[in-house]
PDB file with SEQRES, HELIX, SHEET and CRYST1 records, atoms N, CA, C and O in Angstrom:
SEQRES   1 A   86  MET GLN SER VAL ILE LYS GLU ILE TYR LEU ASP ASN CYS          
SEQRES   2 A   86  SER TYR SER GLU LYS ILE LYS LEU SER ASP GLU TYR TRP          
SEQRES   3 A   86  LYS MET GLN GLU GLU TYR ASP GLU ILE PHE GLU LYS LEU          
SEQRES   4 A   86  LEU LYS GLY ALA ILE ARG GLU GLN GLN ASP LEU LEU ASN          
SEQRES   5 A   86  ALA LEU PHE GLU THR GLY GLY GLY LEU GLU CYS LEU SER          
SEQRES   6 A   86  GLY GLU ILE ASN PHE ALA GLU GLY PHE LYS PRO GLY VAL          
SEQRES   7 A   86  ARG LEU VAL ALA GLU SER TYR LYS                              
HELIX    1 AA1 VAL A    4  GLU A    7  1                                   4    
HELIX    2 AA2 ILE A    8  ASN A   12  3                                   5    
HELIX    3 AA3 SER A   16  LYS A   18  5                                   3    
HELIX    4 AA4 ASP A   23  LYS A   41  1                                  19    
HELIX    5 AA5 ARG A   45  SER A   84  1                                  40    
CRYST1    1.000    1.000    1.000  90.00  90.00  90.00 P 1           1          
ATOM      1  N   MET A   1      11.916 -17.769 -10.588  1.00  0.00           N  
ATOM      2  CA  MET A   1      12.550 -17.110  -9.389  1.00  0.00           C  
ATOM      3  C   MET A   1      11.900 -15.560  -9.322  1.00  0.00           C  
ATOM      4  O   MET A   1      11.618 -14.876 -10.306  1.00  0.00           O  
ATOM      5  N   GLN A   2      11.759 -15.237  -8.122  1.00  0.00           N  
ATOM      6  CA  GLN A   2      11.210 -13.909  -7.962  1.00  0.00           C  
ATOM      7  C   GLN A   2      12.255 -12.666  -7.953  1.00  0.00           C  
ATOM      8  O   GLN A   2      13.388 -12.840  -7.503  1.00  0.00           O  
ATOM      9  N   SER A   3      11.911 -11.613  -8.379  1.00  0.00           N  
ATOM     10  CA  SER A   3      13.014 -10.472  -8.443  1.00  0.00           C  
ATOM     11  C   SER A   3      13.450 -10.159  -7.000  1.00  0.00           C  
ATOM     12  O   SER A   3      12.682 -10.336  -6.054  1.00  0.00           O  
ATOM     13  N   VAL A   4      14.665  -9.705  -6.859  1.00  0.00           N  
ATOM     14  CA  VAL A   4      15.261  -9.302  -5.549  1.00  0.00           C  
ATOM     15  C   VAL A   4      14.627  -8.075  -5.069  1.00  0.00           C  
ATOM     16  O   VAL A   4      14.507  -7.907  -3.855  1.00  0.00           O  
ATOM     17  N   ILE A   5      14.145  -7.067  -6.032  1.00  0.00           N  
ATOM     18  CA  ILE A   5      13.434  -5.882  -5.589  1.00  0.00           C  
ATOM     19  C   ILE A   5      12.129  -6.325  -4.965  1.00  0.00           C  
ATOM     20  O   ILE A   5      11.734  -5.818  -3.916  1.00  0.00           O  
ATOM     21  N   LYS A   6      11.452  -7.278  -5.609  1.00  0.00           N  
ATOM     22  CA  LYS A   6      10.082  -7.761  -5.107  1.00  0.00           C  
ATOM     23  C   LYS A   6      10.296  -8.454  -3.716  1.00  0.00           C  
ATOM     24  O   LYS A   6       9.549  -8.225  -2.765  1.00  0.00           O  
ATOM     25  N   GLU A   7      11.252  -9.226  -3.661  1.00  0.00           N  
ATOM     26  CA  GLU A   7      11.680 -10.093  -2.363  1.00  0.00           C  
ATOM     27  C   GLU A   7      11.917  -8.912  -1.222  1.00  0.00           C  
ATOM     28  O   GLU A   7      11.357  -9.002  -0.130  1.00  0.00           O  
ATOM     29  N   ILE A   8      12.683  -7.930  -1.510  1.00  0.00           N  
ATOM     30  CA  ILE A   8      12.898  -6.937  -0.502  1.00  0.00           C  
ATOM     31  C   ILE A   8      11.629  -6.209  -0.152  1.00  0.00           C  
ATOM     32  O   ILE A   8      11.427  -5.947   1.034  1.00  0.00           O  
ATOM     33  N   TYR A   9      10.720  -5.843  -1.104  1.00  0.00           N  
ATOM     34  CA  TYR A   9       9.487  -5.265  -0.869  1.00  0.00           C  
ATOM     35  C   TYR A   9       8.659  -6.051  -0.046  1.00  0.00           C  
ATOM     36  O   TYR A   9       7.989  -5.526   0.843  1.00  0.00           O  
ATOM     37  N   LEU A  10       8.644  -7.308  -0.270  1.00  0.00           N  
ATOM     38  CA  LEU A  10       7.712  -8.167   0.376  1.00  0.00           C  
ATOM     39  C   LEU A  10       8.141  -8.562   1.853  1.00  0.00           C  
ATOM     40  O   LEU A  10       7.625  -9.493   2.471  1.00  0.00           O  
ATOM     41  N   ASP A  11       9.123  -7.762   2.332  1.00  0.00           N  
ATOM     42  CA  ASP A  11       9.468  -7.752   3.705  1.00  0.00           C  
ATOM     43  C   ASP A  11      10.451  -8.907   3.971  1.00  0.00           C  
ATOM     44  O   ASP A  11      10.624  -9.180   5.159  1.00  0.00           O  
ATOM     45  N   ASN A  12      11.053  -9.554   3.148  1.00  0.00           N  
ATOM     46  CA  ASN A  12      12.111 -10.456   3.600  1.00  0.00           C  
ATOM     47  C   ASN A  12      13.264  -9.775   4.205  1.00  0.00           C  
ATOM     48  O   ASN A  12      14.099 -10.477   4.775  1.00  0.00           O  
ATOM     49  N   CYS A  13      13.428  -8.448   4.155  1.00  0.00           N  
ATOM     50  CA  CYS A  13      14.434  -7.636   4.782  1.00  0.00           C  
ATOM     51  C   CYS A  13      13.861  -6.726   5.852  1.00  0.00           C  
ATOM     52  O   CYS A  13      14.607  -5.927   6.418  1.00  0.00           O  
ATOM     53  N   SER A  14      12.543  -6.808   6.163  1.00  0.00           N  
ATOM     54  CA  SER A  14      11.921  -5.927   7.173  1.00  0.00           C  
ATOM     55  C   SER A  14      11.939  -4.414   6.908  1.00  0.00           C  
ATOM     56  O   SER A  14      11.857  -3.637   7.859  1.00  0.00           O  
ATOM     57  N   TYR A  15      12.033  -4.016   5.769  1.00  0.00           N  
ATOM     58  CA  TYR A  15      12.084  -2.584   5.397  1.00  0.00           C  
ATOM     59  C   TYR A  15      10.616  -1.953   5.592  1.00  0.00           C  
ATOM     60  O   TYR A  15      10.483  -0.828   6.073  1.00  0.00           O  
ATOM     61  N   SER A  16       9.531  -2.734   5.197  1.00  0.00           N  
ATOM     62  CA  SER A  16       8.216  -2.105   5.625  1.00  0.00           C  
ATOM     63  C   SER A  16       7.944  -1.736   7.013  1.00  0.00           C  
ATOM     64  O   SER A  16       7.260  -0.746   7.271  1.00  0.00           O  
ATOM     65  N   GLU A  17       8.443  -2.479   7.912  1.00  0.00           N  
ATOM     66  CA  GLU A  17       8.169  -2.141   9.346  1.00  0.00           C  
ATOM     67  C   GLU A  17       8.851  -0.855   9.806  1.00  0.00           C  
ATOM     68  O   GLU A  17       8.486  -0.251  10.815  1.00  0.00           O  
ATOM     69  N   LYS A  18       9.860  -0.462   9.023  1.00  0.00           N  
ATOM     70  CA  LYS A  18      10.583   0.733   9.517  1.00  0.00           C  
ATOM     71  C   LYS A  18      10.042   1.980   9.002  1.00  0.00           C  
ATOM     72  O   LYS A  18      10.513   3.053   9.379  1.00  0.00           O  
ATOM     73  N   ILE A  19       8.968   1.908   8.062  1.00  0.00           N  
ATOM     74  CA  ILE A  19       8.335   3.023   7.476  1.00  0.00           C  
ATOM     75  C   ILE A  19       7.507   3.655   8.602  1.00  0.00           C  
ATOM     76  O   ILE A  19       6.799   2.958   9.329  1.00  0.00           O  
ATOM     77  N   LYS A  20       7.599   4.912   8.730  1.00  0.00           N  
ATOM     78  CA  LYS A  20       6.797   5.680   9.692  1.00  0.00           C  
ATOM     79  C   LYS A  20       5.801   6.525   8.804  1.00  0.00           C  
ATOM     80  O   LYS A  20       6.208   7.244   7.892  1.00  0.00           O  
ATOM     81  N   LEU A  21       4.459   6.388   9.136  1.00  0.00           N  
ATOM     82  CA  LEU A  21       3.468   6.931   8.399  1.00  0.00           C  
ATOM     83  C   LEU A  21       3.163   8.342   9.058  1.00  0.00           C  
ATOM     84  O   LEU A  21       3.141   8.442  10.285  1.00  0.00           O  
ATOM     85  N   SER A  22       2.950   9.335   8.305  1.00  0.00           N  
ATOM     86  CA  SER A  22       2.744  10.660   8.811  1.00  0.00           C  
ATOM     87  C   SER A  22       1.415  10.887   9.659  1.00  0.00           C  
ATOM     88  O   SER A  22       0.512  10.050   9.654  1.00  0.00           O  
ATOM     89  N   ASP A  23       1.357  11.985  10.336  1.00  0.00           N  
ATOM     90  CA  ASP A  23       0.063  12.320  11.047  1.00  0.00           C  
ATOM     91  C   ASP A  23      -0.890  12.520  10.072  1.00  0.00           C  
ATOM     92  O   ASP A  23      -2.007  12.075  10.333  1.00  0.00           O  
ATOM     93  N   GLU A  24      -0.712  13.149   8.873  1.00  0.00           N  
ATOM     94  CA  GLU A  24      -1.591  13.421   7.857  1.00  0.00           C  
ATOM     95  C   GLU A  24      -2.112  12.140   7.264  1.00  0.00           C  
ATOM     96  O   GLU A  24      -3.296  12.106   6.929  1.00  0.00           O  
ATOM     97  N   TYR A  25      -1.323  11.052   7.097  1.00  0.00           N  
ATOM     98  CA  TYR A  25      -1.912   9.830   6.720  1.00  0.00           C  
ATOM     99  C   TYR A  25      -2.939   9.269   7.665  1.00  0.00           C  
ATOM    100  O   TYR A  25      -4.046   8.877   7.295  1.00  0.00           O  
ATOM    101  N   TRP A  26      -2.470   9.252   9.019  1.00  0.00           N  
ATOM    102  CA  TRP A  26      -3.472   8.659  10.077  1.00  0.00           C  
ATOM    103  C   TRP A  26      -4.808   9.519  10.114  1.00  0.00           C  
ATOM    104  O   TRP A  26      -5.904   8.990  10.299  1.00  0.00           O  
ATOM    105  N   LYS A  27      -4.632  10.921   9.920  1.00  0.00           N  
ATOM    106  CA  LYS A  27      -5.929  11.576   9.815  1.00  0.00           C  
ATOM    107  C   LYS A  27      -6.682  11.204   8.865  1.00  0.00           C  
ATOM    108  O   LYS A  27      -7.888  11.056   9.067  1.00  0.00           O  
ATOM    109  N   MET A  28      -6.141  10.989   7.690  1.00  0.00           N  
ATOM    110  CA  MET A  28      -6.894  10.680   6.479  1.00  0.00           C  
ATOM    111  C   MET A  28      -7.528   9.240   6.577  1.00  0.00           C  
ATOM    112  O   MET A  28      -8.601   8.966   6.038  1.00  0.00           O  
ATOM    113  N   GLN A  29      -6.749   8.303   7.340  1.00  0.00           N  
ATOM    114  CA  GLN A  29      -7.247   7.058   7.516  1.00  0.00           C  
ATOM    115  C   GLN A  29      -8.411   7.082   8.460  1.00  0.00           C  
ATOM    116  O   GLN A  29      -9.386   6.358   8.259  1.00  0.00           O  
ATOM    117  N   GLU A  30      -8.342   7.837   9.409  1.00  0.00           N  
ATOM    118  CA  GLU A  30      -9.457   7.996  10.418  1.00  0.00           C  
ATOM    119  C   GLU A  30     -10.668   8.563   9.680  1.00  0.00           C  
ATOM    120  O   GLU A  30     -11.755   8.089  10.010  1.00  0.00           O  
ATOM    121  N   GLU A  31     -10.653   9.431   8.804  1.00  0.00           N  
ATOM    122  CA  GLU A  31     -11.754  10.001   8.147  1.00  0.00           C  
ATOM    123  C   GLU A  31     -12.289   8.955   7.114  1.00  0.00           C  
ATOM    124  O   GLU A  31     -13.492   8.902   6.862  1.00  0.00           O  
ATOM    125  N   TYR A  32     -11.372   8.118   6.514  1.00  0.00           N  
ATOM    126  CA  TYR A  32     -11.909   7.104   5.743  1.00  0.00           C  
ATOM    127  C   TYR A  32     -12.715   6.110   6.374  1.00  0.00           C  
ATOM    128  O   TYR A  32     -13.746   5.662   5.871  1.00  0.00           O  
ATOM    129  N   ASP A  33     -12.186   5.724   7.617  1.00  0.00           N  
ATOM    130  CA  ASP A  33     -12.830   4.677   8.509  1.00  0.00           C  
ATOM    131  C   ASP A  33     -14.274   5.237   8.828  1.00  0.00           C  
ATOM    132  O   ASP A  33     -15.268   4.525   8.681  1.00  0.00           O  
ATOM    133  N   GLU A  34     -14.342   6.478   9.248  1.00  0.00           N  
ATOM    134  CA  GLU A  34     -15.535   7.081   9.715  1.00  0.00           C  
ATOM    135  C   GLU A  34     -16.642   7.060   8.623  1.00  0.00           C  
ATOM    136  O   GLU A  34     -17.808   6.765   8.889  1.00  0.00           O  
ATOM    137  N   ILE A  35     -16.192   7.402   7.334  1.00  0.00           N  
ATOM    138  CA  ILE A  35     -17.006   7.377   6.266  1.00  0.00           C  
ATOM    139  C   ILE A  35     -17.624   5.962   5.926  1.00  0.00           C  
ATOM    140  O   ILE A  35     -18.809   5.746   5.674  1.00  0.00           O  
ATOM    141  N   PHE A  36     -16.617   5.060   5.964  1.00  0.00           N  
ATOM    142  CA  PHE A  36     -16.965   3.659   5.557  1.00  0.00           C  
ATOM    143  C   PHE A  36     -17.985   3.086   6.597  1.00  0.00           C  
ATOM    144  O   PHE A  36     -18.950   2.400   6.260  1.00  0.00           O  
ATOM    145  N   GLU A  37     -17.676   3.439   7.950  1.00  0.00           N  
ATOM    146  CA  GLU A  37     -18.672   3.069   8.923  1.00  0.00           C  
ATOM    147  C   GLU A  37     -20.068   3.497   8.790  1.00  0.00           C  
ATOM    148  O   GLU A  37     -21.021   2.735   8.953  1.00  0.00           O  
ATOM    149  N   LYS A  38     -20.169   4.851   8.462  1.00  0.00           N  
ATOM    150  CA  LYS A  38     -21.432   5.535   8.136  1.00  0.00           C  
ATOM    151  C   LYS A  38     -22.124   4.898   6.954  1.00  0.00           C  
ATOM    152  O   LYS A  38     -23.338   4.694   6.958  1.00  0.00           O  
ATOM    153  N   LEU A  39     -21.378   4.603   5.997  1.00  0.00           N  
ATOM    154  CA  LEU A  39     -22.067   3.922   4.739  1.00  0.00           C  
ATOM    155  C   LEU A  39     -22.575   2.446   5.206  1.00  0.00           C  
ATOM    156  O   LEU A  39     -23.696   2.054   4.881  1.00  0.00           O  
ATOM    157  N   LEU A  40     -21.745   1.701   5.937  1.00  0.00           N  
ATOM    158  CA  LEU A  40     -22.167   0.449   6.305  1.00  0.00           C  
ATOM    159  C   LEU A  40     -23.419   0.490   7.209  1.00  0.00           C  
ATOM    160  O   LEU A  40     -24.298  -0.363   7.085  1.00  0.00           O  
ATOM    161  N   LYS A  41     -23.499   1.483   8.115  1.00  0.00           N  
ATOM    162  CA  LYS A  41     -24.750   1.654   8.966  1.00  0.00           C  
ATOM    163  C   LYS A  41     -25.979   1.748   8.349  1.00  0.00           C  
ATOM    164  O   LYS A  41     -26.990   1.182   8.764  1.00  0.00           O  
ATOM    165  N   GLY A  42     -25.908   2.604   7.149  1.00  0.00           N  
ATOM    166  CA  GLY A  42     -27.239   2.835   6.542  1.00  0.00           C  
ATOM    167  C   GLY A  42     -27.476   1.995   5.302  1.00  0.00           C  
ATOM    168  O   GLY A  42     -28.324   2.346   4.482  1.00  0.00           O  
ATOM    169  N   ALA A  43     -26.734   0.870   5.136  1.00  0.00           N  
ATOM    170  CA  ALA A  43     -26.857   0.086   4.028  1.00  0.00           C  
ATOM    171  C   ALA A  43     -27.591  -1.263   4.341  1.00  0.00           C  
ATOM    172  O   ALA A  43     -27.518  -1.766   5.463  1.00  0.00           O  
ATOM    173  N   ILE A  44     -28.263  -1.806   3.371  1.00  0.00           N  
ATOM    174  CA  ILE A  44     -28.817  -3.081   3.451  1.00  0.00           C  
ATOM    175  C   ILE A  44     -27.762  -4.089   3.267  1.00  0.00           C  
ATOM    176  O   ILE A  44     -26.642  -3.809   2.839  1.00  0.00           O  
ATOM    177  N   ARG A  45     -28.166  -5.322   3.615  1.00  0.00           N  
ATOM    178  CA  ARG A  45     -27.110  -6.508   3.629  1.00  0.00           C  
ATOM    179  C   ARG A  45     -26.361  -6.597   2.357  1.00  0.00           C  
ATOM    180  O   ARG A  45     -25.131  -6.630   2.384  1.00  0.00           O  
ATOM    181  N   GLU A  46     -27.013  -6.638   1.254  1.00  0.00           N  
ATOM    182  CA  GLU A  46     -26.364  -6.581  -0.103  1.00  0.00           C  
ATOM    183  C   GLU A  46     -25.417  -5.435  -0.341  1.00  0.00           C  
ATOM    184  O   GLU A  46     -24.369  -5.594  -0.968  1.00  0.00           O  
ATOM    185  N   GLN A  47     -25.798  -4.263   0.170  1.00  0.00           N  
ATOM    186  CA  GLN A  47     -24.911  -3.157  -0.017  1.00  0.00           C  
ATOM    187  C   GLN A  47     -23.703  -3.266   0.946  1.00  0.00           C  
ATOM    188  O   GLN A  47     -22.585  -2.853   0.636  1.00  0.00           O  
ATOM    189  N   GLN A  48     -23.985  -3.828   2.097  1.00  0.00           N  
ATOM    190  CA  GLN A  48     -22.874  -4.014   3.034  1.00  0.00           C  
ATOM    191  C   GLN A  48     -21.869  -4.922   2.457  1.00  0.00           C  
ATOM    192  O   GLN A  48     -20.683  -4.607   2.551  1.00  0.00           O  
ATOM    193  N   ASP A  49     -22.217  -6.029   1.863  1.00  0.00           N  
ATOM    194  CA  ASP A  49     -21.268  -6.842   1.173  1.00  0.00           C  
ATOM    195  C   ASP A  49     -20.497  -6.261   0.184  1.00  0.00           C  
ATOM    196  O   ASP A  49     -19.290  -6.481   0.086  1.00  0.00           O  
ATOM    197  N   LEU A  50     -21.220  -5.413  -0.677  1.00  0.00           N  
ATOM    198  CA  LEU A  50     -20.514  -4.819  -1.700  1.00  0.00           C  
ATOM    199  C   LEU A  50     -19.528  -3.723  -1.349  1.00  0.00           C  
ATOM    200  O   LEU A  50     -18.503  -3.496  -1.991  1.00  0.00           O  
ATOM    201  N   LEU A  51     -19.957  -3.016  -0.197  1.00  0.00           N  
ATOM    202  CA  LEU A  51     -18.902  -2.143   0.337  1.00  0.00           C  
ATOM    203  C   LEU A  51     -17.730  -2.814   0.921  1.00  0.00           C  
ATOM    204  O   LEU A  51     -16.609  -2.337   0.747  1.00  0.00           O  
ATOM    205  N   ASN A  52     -17.923  -3.927   1.627  1.00  0.00           N  
ATOM    206  CA  ASN A  52     -16.779  -4.728   2.164  1.00  0.00           C  
ATOM    207  C   ASN A  52     -15.990  -5.304   0.996  1.00  0.00           C  
ATOM    208  O   ASN A  52     -14.768  -5.410   1.096  1.00  0.00           O  
ATOM    209  N   ALA A  53     -16.606  -5.665  -0.059  1.00  0.00           N  
ATOM    210  CA  ALA A  53     -15.814  -6.172  -1.196  1.00  0.00           C  
ATOM    211  C   ALA A  53     -15.008  -5.052  -1.920  1.00  0.00           C  
ATOM    212  O   ALA A  53     -13.885  -5.265  -2.378  1.00  0.00           O  
ATOM    213  N   LEU A  54     -15.625  -3.875  -1.997  1.00  0.00           N  
ATOM    214  CA  LEU A  54     -14.907  -2.673  -2.309  1.00  0.00           C  
ATOM    215  C   LEU A  54     -13.718  -2.338  -1.533  1.00  0.00           C  
ATOM    216  O   LEU A  54     -12.633  -2.107  -2.066  1.00  0.00           O  
ATOM    217  N   PHE A  55     -13.929  -2.311  -0.221  1.00  0.00           N  
ATOM    218  CA  PHE A  55     -12.797  -2.115   0.725  1.00  0.00           C  
ATOM    219  C   PHE A  55     -11.696  -2.973   0.613  1.00  0.00           C  
ATOM    220  O   PHE A  55     -10.551  -2.529   0.698  1.00  0.00           O  
ATOM    221  N   GLU A  56     -11.963  -4.306   0.409  1.00  0.00           N  
ATOM    222  CA  GLU A  56     -10.932  -5.296   0.300  1.00  0.00           C  
ATOM    223  C   GLU A  56     -10.233  -5.138  -1.009  1.00  0.00           C  
ATOM    224  O   GLU A  56      -9.013  -5.296  -1.071  1.00  0.00           O  
ATOM    225  N   THR A  57     -10.916  -4.846  -2.015  1.00  0.00           N  
ATOM    226  CA  THR A  57     -10.354  -4.682  -3.417  1.00  0.00           C  
ATOM    227  C   THR A  57      -9.432  -3.353  -3.372  1.00  0.00           C  
ATOM    228  O   THR A  57      -8.313  -3.349  -3.885  1.00  0.00           O  
ATOM    229  N   GLY A  58      -9.899  -2.393  -2.818  1.00  0.00           N  
ATOM    230  CA  GLY A  58      -9.201  -1.212  -2.472  1.00  0.00           C  
ATOM    231  C   GLY A  58      -7.897  -1.555  -1.791  1.00  0.00           C  
ATOM    232  O   GLY A  58      -6.861  -1.174  -2.336  1.00  0.00           O  
ATOM    233  N   GLY A  59      -7.837  -2.183  -0.742  1.00  0.00           N  
ATOM    234  CA  GLY A  59      -6.655  -2.683  -0.120  1.00  0.00           C  
ATOM    235  C   GLY A  59      -5.671  -3.389  -0.908  1.00  0.00           C  
ATOM    236  O   GLY A  59      -4.456  -3.230  -0.789  1.00  0.00           O  
ATOM    237  N   GLY A  60      -6.283  -4.239  -1.782  1.00  0.00           N  
ATOM    238  CA  GLY A  60      -5.299  -5.013  -2.695  1.00  0.00           C  
ATOM    239  C   GLY A  60      -4.746  -4.051  -3.730  1.00  0.00           C  
ATOM    240  O   GLY A  60      -3.597  -4.211  -4.142  1.00  0.00           O  
ATOM    241  N   LEU A  61      -5.480  -3.096  -4.153  1.00  0.00           N  
ATOM    242  CA  LEU A  61      -4.906  -2.169  -5.189  1.00  0.00           C  
ATOM    243  C   LEU A  61      -3.873  -1.346  -4.442  1.00  0.00           C  
ATOM    244  O   LEU A  61      -2.832  -1.044  -5.026  1.00  0.00           O  
ATOM    245  N   GLU A  62      -4.072  -0.990  -3.278  1.00  0.00           N  
ATOM    246  CA  GLU A  62      -3.045  -0.052  -2.490  1.00  0.00           C  
ATOM    247  C   GLU A  62      -1.864  -0.974  -2.400  1.00  0.00           C  
ATOM    248  O   GLU A  62      -0.769  -0.460  -2.624  1.00  0.00           O  
ATOM    249  N   CYS A  63      -1.909  -2.318  -2.094  1.00  0.00           N  
ATOM    250  CA  CYS A  63      -0.666  -3.025  -1.921  1.00  0.00           C  
ATOM    251  C   CYS A  63       0.115  -3.175  -3.298  1.00  0.00           C  
ATOM    252  O   CYS A  63       1.342  -3.105  -3.360  1.00  0.00           O  
ATOM    253  N   LEU A  64      -0.735  -3.395  -4.431  1.00  0.00           N  
ATOM    254  CA  LEU A  64      -0.013  -3.635  -5.601  1.00  0.00           C  
ATOM    255  C   LEU A  64       0.589  -2.205  -5.968  1.00  0.00           C  
ATOM    256  O   LEU A  64       1.745  -2.187  -6.392  1.00  0.00           O  
ATOM    257  N   SER A  65      -0.056  -1.095  -5.847  1.00  0.00           N  
ATOM    258  CA  SER A  65       0.586   0.236  -5.989  1.00  0.00           C  
ATOM    259  C   SER A  65       1.775   0.485  -5.227  1.00  0.00           C  
ATOM    260  O   SER A  65       2.767   0.984  -5.759  1.00  0.00           O  
ATOM    261  N   GLY A  66       1.738   0.172  -4.031  1.00  0.00           N  
ATOM    262  CA  GLY A  66       2.958   0.258  -3.125  1.00  0.00           C  
ATOM    263  C   GLY A  66       4.062  -0.623  -3.713  1.00  0.00           C  
ATOM    264  O   GLY A  66       5.191  -0.133  -3.731  1.00  0.00           O  
ATOM    265  N   GLU A  67       3.910  -1.698  -4.134  1.00  0.00           N  
ATOM    266  CA  GLU A  67       4.882  -2.608  -4.600  1.00  0.00           C  
ATOM    267  C   GLU A  67       5.460  -2.073  -5.964  1.00  0.00           C  
ATOM    268  O   GLU A  67       6.664  -2.139  -6.210  1.00  0.00           O  
ATOM    269  N   ILE A  68       4.579  -1.562  -6.802  1.00  0.00           N  
ATOM    270  CA  ILE A  68       5.032  -0.997  -8.129  1.00  0.00           C  
ATOM    271  C   ILE A  68       5.858   0.335  -7.849  1.00  0.00           C  
ATOM    272  O   ILE A  68       6.842   0.592  -8.543  1.00  0.00           O  
ATOM    273  N   ASN A  69       5.475   1.116  -6.898  1.00  0.00           N  
ATOM    274  CA  ASN A  69       6.065   2.387  -6.592  1.00  0.00           C  
ATOM    275  C   ASN A  69       7.317   2.148  -5.984  1.00  0.00           C  
ATOM    276  O   ASN A  69       8.278   2.857  -6.283  1.00  0.00           O  
ATOM    277  N   PHE A  70       7.433   1.073  -5.025  1.00  0.00           N  
ATOM    278  CA  PHE A  70       8.799   0.784  -4.421  1.00  0.00           C  
ATOM    279  C   PHE A  70       9.786   0.220  -5.354  1.00  0.00           C  
ATOM    280  O   PHE A  70      10.974   0.497  -5.190  1.00  0.00           O  
ATOM    281  N   ALA A  71       9.380  -0.610  -6.398  1.00  0.00           N  
ATOM    282  CA  ALA A  71      10.279  -1.111  -7.376  1.00  0.00           C  
ATOM    283  C   ALA A  71      10.699   0.065  -8.312  1.00  0.00           C  
ATOM    284  O   ALA A  71      11.889   0.200  -8.596  1.00  0.00           O  
ATOM    285  N   GLU A  72       9.793   0.884  -8.779  1.00  0.00           N  
ATOM    286  CA  GLU A  72      10.206   1.917  -9.557  1.00  0.00           C  
ATOM    287  C   GLU A  72      11.004   2.993  -8.951  1.00  0.00           C  
ATOM    288  O   GLU A  72      11.667   3.725  -9.687  1.00  0.00           O  
ATOM    289  N   GLY A  73      11.001   3.160  -7.643  1.00  0.00           N  
ATOM    290  CA  GLY A  73      11.817   4.105  -6.907  1.00  0.00           C  
ATOM    291  C   GLY A  73      13.157   3.648  -6.618  1.00  0.00           C  
ATOM    292  O   GLY A  73      14.111   4.396  -6.404  1.00  0.00           O  
ATOM    293  N   PHE A  74      13.190   2.208  -6.624  1.00  0.00           N  
ATOM    294  CA  PHE A  74      14.435   1.447  -6.289  1.00  0.00           C  
ATOM    295  C   PHE A  74      15.287   1.459  -7.495  1.00  0.00           C  
ATOM    296  O   PHE A  74      16.503   1.541  -7.322  1.00  0.00           O  
ATOM    297  N   LYS A  75      14.823   1.390  -8.667  1.00  0.00           N  
ATOM    298  CA  LYS A  75      15.543   1.268  -9.802  1.00  0.00           C  
ATOM    299  C   LYS A  75      16.562   2.550 -10.117  1.00  0.00           C  
ATOM    300  O   LYS A  75      17.731   2.381 -10.461  1.00  0.00           O  
ATOM    301  N   PRO A  76      16.051   3.629  -9.978  1.00  0.00           N  
ATOM    302  CA  PRO A  76      16.965   4.872 -10.099  1.00  0.00           C  
ATOM    303  C   PRO A  76      18.180   4.772  -9.069  1.00  0.00           C  
ATOM    304  O   PRO A  76      19.332   5.052  -9.401  1.00  0.00           O  
ATOM    305  N   GLY A  77      17.842   4.375  -7.869  1.00  0.00           N  
ATOM    306  CA  GLY A  77      18.927   4.200  -6.932  1.00  0.00           C  
ATOM    307  C   GLY A  77      20.026   3.079  -7.434  1.00  0.00           C  
ATOM    308  O   GLY A  77      21.233   3.289  -7.322  1.00  0.00           O  
ATOM    309  N   VAL A  78      19.572   2.057  -7.910  1.00  0.00           N  
ATOM    310  CA  VAL A  78      20.587   1.022  -8.531  1.00  0.00           C  
ATOM    311  C   VAL A  78      21.253   1.630  -9.777  1.00  0.00           C  
ATOM    312  O   VAL A  78      22.449   1.425  -9.986  1.00  0.00           O  
ATOM    313  N   ARG A  79      20.574   2.305 -10.530  1.00  0.00           N  
ATOM    314  CA  ARG A  79      21.343   2.949 -11.629  1.00  0.00           C  
ATOM    315  C   ARG A  79      22.414   3.962 -11.137  1.00  0.00           C  
ATOM    316  O   ARG A  79      23.510   4.060 -11.691  1.00  0.00           O  
ATOM    317  N   LEU A  80      22.045   4.701 -10.081  1.00  0.00           N  
ATOM    318  CA  LEU A  80      22.887   5.696  -9.547  1.00  0.00           C  
ATOM    319  C   LEU A  80      24.247   5.015  -9.036  1.00  0.00           C  
ATOM    320  O   LEU A  80      25.364   5.493  -9.237  1.00  0.00           O  
ATOM    321  N   VAL A  81      23.985   3.845  -8.354  1.00  0.00           N  
ATOM    322  CA  VAL A  81      25.173   3.060  -7.827  1.00  0.00           C  
ATOM    323  C   VAL A  81      25.963   2.605  -8.931  1.00  0.00           C  
ATOM    324  O   VAL A  81      27.173   2.832  -8.927  1.00  0.00           O  
ATOM    325  N   ALA A  82      25.360   1.921  -9.980  1.00  0.00           N  
ATOM    326  CA  ALA A  82      26.077   1.433 -11.100  1.00  0.00           C  
ATOM    327  C   ALA A  82      26.779   2.556 -11.781  1.00  0.00           C  
ATOM    328  O   ALA A  82      27.934   2.359 -12.158  1.00  0.00           O  
ATOM    329  N   GLU A  83      26.190   3.764 -11.991  1.00  0.00           N  
ATOM    330  CA  GLU A  83      26.909   4.747 -12.632  1.00  0.00           C  
ATOM    331  C   GLU A  83      28.173   5.339 -11.733  1.00  0.00           C  
ATOM    332  O   GLU A  83      29.144   5.886 -12.256  1.00  0.00           O  
ATOM    333  N   SER A  84      28.032   5.167 -10.428  1.00  0.00           N  
ATOM    334  CA  SER A  84      29.067   5.566  -9.559  1.00  0.00           C  
ATOM    335  C   SER A  84      30.470   4.771  -9.770  1.00  0.00           C  
ATOM    336  O   SER A  84      31.567   5.224  -9.441  1.00  0.00           O  
ATOM    337  N   TYR A  85      30.264   3.633 -10.315  1.00  0.00           N  
ATOM    338  CA  TYR A  85      31.477   2.791 -10.469  1.00  0.00           C  
ATOM    339  C   TYR A  85      32.130   2.850 -11.821  1.00  0.00           C  
ATOM    340  O   TYR A  85      33.087   2.148 -12.147  1.00  0.00           O  
ATOM    341  N   LYS A  86      31.510   3.786 -12.619  1.00  0.00           N  
ATOM    342  CA  LYS A  86      32.080   4.061 -14.105  1.00  0.00           C  
ATOM    343  C   LYS A  86      33.335   4.837 -14.059  1.00  0.00           C  
ATOM    344  O   LYS A  86      33.912   5.139 -15.104  1.00  0.00           O  
TER     345      LYS A  86                                                      
END                                                                             
């Protein structure tokens, strides 16, 4: 059975859709995309494949990191609620 925290994170409760990303995030994302496109343009086919694999792997790491950070941030809130009932 999957943990409740992971289930919430995986959007079974639609929390991730409510997150608003900052202007700073979108600016950085745009810079990232521009750099990635420049690298792809100047690369041979093998390098393009490697860059695409790196991009996909980085996205996977970001997802895992988000899940871990969500769970770790959730736990203190649960402890706070539990302590408030003492």
